[in-house]
C-alpha positions in Angstrom: 6.4 26.0 -8.1 7.5 22.7 -10.1 11.1 22.5 -11.0 12.0 20.7 -14.2 14.3 18.4 -12.5 11.7 17.4 -10.0 10.6 14.0 -10.6 6.8 14.0 -11.4 4.2 11.2 -11.2 3.6 10.0 -14.7 -0.1 9.6 -14.1 -2.0 10.1 -10.9 -1.0 7.6 -8.0 -3.2 4.6 -8.0 -3.5 2.8 -4.8 -5.1 -0.5 -3.8 -6.7 -0.1 -0.2 -7.5 -3.6 1.1 -7.6 -5.9 4.3 -6.4 -9.4 4.3 -7.4 -12.1 6.7 -10.3 -12.2 9.0 -10.5 -8.8 10.5 -13.9 -6.9 9.3 -12.9 -3.5 11.0 -12.4 -1.2 8.0 -13.2 2.3 9.5 -9.2 3.2 9.4 -9.2 1.9 5.8 -12.1 3.6 4.5 -10.9 6.9 5.9 -7.6 6.8 4.4 -9.1 5.5 0.8 -11.2 8.8 1.1 -8.2 11.1 2.1 -6.2 9.5 -0.9 -9.2 10.1 -3.5 -9.7 13.9 -2.0 -5.9 14.2 -2.8 -6.3 13.3 -6.4 -5.3 9.7 -6.4 -7.2 6.8 -8.0 -8.2 4.3 -5.4 -9.2 0.9 -5.8 -10.9 -0.2 -2.5 -11.8 -3.8 -1.6 -13.2 -4.0 1.8 -12.3 -6.6 4.5 -11.7 -10.5 4.1 -9.5 -10.5 1.1 -7.0 -13.3 0.3 -3.6 -13.0 -0.4 -3.6 -14.4 -4.1 -6.8 -12.2 -4.9 -4.8 -9.0 -3.5 -1.9 -9.9 -5.6 -3.9 -10.5 -8.6 -6.0 -7.3 -8.3 -2.8 -5.1 -8.3 -1.4 -6.7 -11.1 -4.8 -6.3 -13.2 -5.3 -2.7 -11.9 -1.6 -1.4 -12.3 -1.3 0.3 -8.8 1.5 1.8 -7.3 0.9 1.0 -3.8 -1.1 -1.4 -1.8 -2.2 0.0 1.5 -3.0 -3.0 4.3 -5.2 -2.1 7.0 -4.7 -4.2 10.1 -6.6 -4.1 13.5 -6.3 -7.9 14.9 -3.2 -9.3 14.0 -3.8 -9.3 10.2 -0.3 -7.5 9.6 1.2 -10.9 10.4 0.0 -12.0 7.0 1.7 -9.3 5.0 5.1 -11.2 4.6 3.2 -13.9 3.0 1.6 -11.2 0.7 5.2 -9.8 -0.1 6.5 -13.2 -0.8 3.4 -13.8 -3.7 4.3 -10.3 -5.0 7.8 -11.4 -5.5 6.9 -14.6 -7.1 4.5 -12.9 -9.4 6.8 -10.2 -10.5 5.2 -7.6 -8.6 8.2 -6.0 -6.6 7.8 -2.7 -7.9 4.5 -2.2 -5.9 5.2 -0.5 -2.8 3.2 -1.8 0.3 2.1 0.0 3.5 0.6 -1.2 6.4 -1.8 0.9 8.8 -3.2 0.3 11.9 -2.4 -1.8 15.1 1.1 -3.0 14.7 2.9 -3.7 17.9 6.4 -2.1 17.9 8.3 -5.4 18.3 6.4 -6.8 15.2 7.0 -3.8 13.1 10.5 -4.8 12.0 9.6 -8.0 10.7 7.3 -6.2 8.3 10.0 -3.9 7.0 12.3 -6.9 6.7 9.7 -8.5 4.7 9.7 -5.3 2.1 7.1 -3.1 3.5 7.8 0.5 2.8 6.1 1.9 5.7 3.9 1.4 8.8 1.4 3.8 10.0 0.5 3.5 13.4 -2.7 4.8 15.0 -2.9 8.6 15.2 -0.5 9.3 12.2 -1.1 12.5 10.6 -3.3 11.7 7.5 -1.8 14.4 5.4 1.6 12.8 6.1 0.2 9.4 5.1 -0.9 10.9 1.9 2.3 12.6 1.3 4.4 9.5 1.9 1.8 7.4 -0.3 2.5 10.0 -3.0 6.3 9.8 -2.7 6.0 5.9 -2.9 3.9 5.9 -6.0 6.4 8.1 -7.8 9.0 5.5 -6.7 6.9 2.8 -8.1 6.2 4.6 -11.6 10.0 5.0 -11.7 11.1 1.6 -10.9 12.7 0.0 -13.9 11.5 -3.4 -12.3 8.1 -2.3 -13.2 8.7 -2.7 -17.0 10.2 -6.1 -16.5 6.8 -7.8 -15.3 
């Protein structure tokens, strides 16, 4: 039952699922993209080998709420550069999550760079979907969204 005071999504959550860098392993990102789609979200899936400027441009053009970055082979180390590019392009309202192989000692650097969540292997897919839906709601209600 929905309460009138409970914030609601203005439209279905829109998520860009992508891989930056040279890692071509995309099984995890395809599984998450399908789960998000099955949960009623609109998903833009790029596949592997994306460059940071292209991801930022696509996020802006598609007006996404959340970007999901999949990492298996240390590509998560590029995410702080993506975060800087997004700030430069006035896209700071878009929430960014990283999923995959992220060593514990490197997770803090991602969070400090502005990443909203890091999902490790074995994370519950339902919990990931719920977290992304919540982050999309935050993004849709972020006043910074209307300044860009």
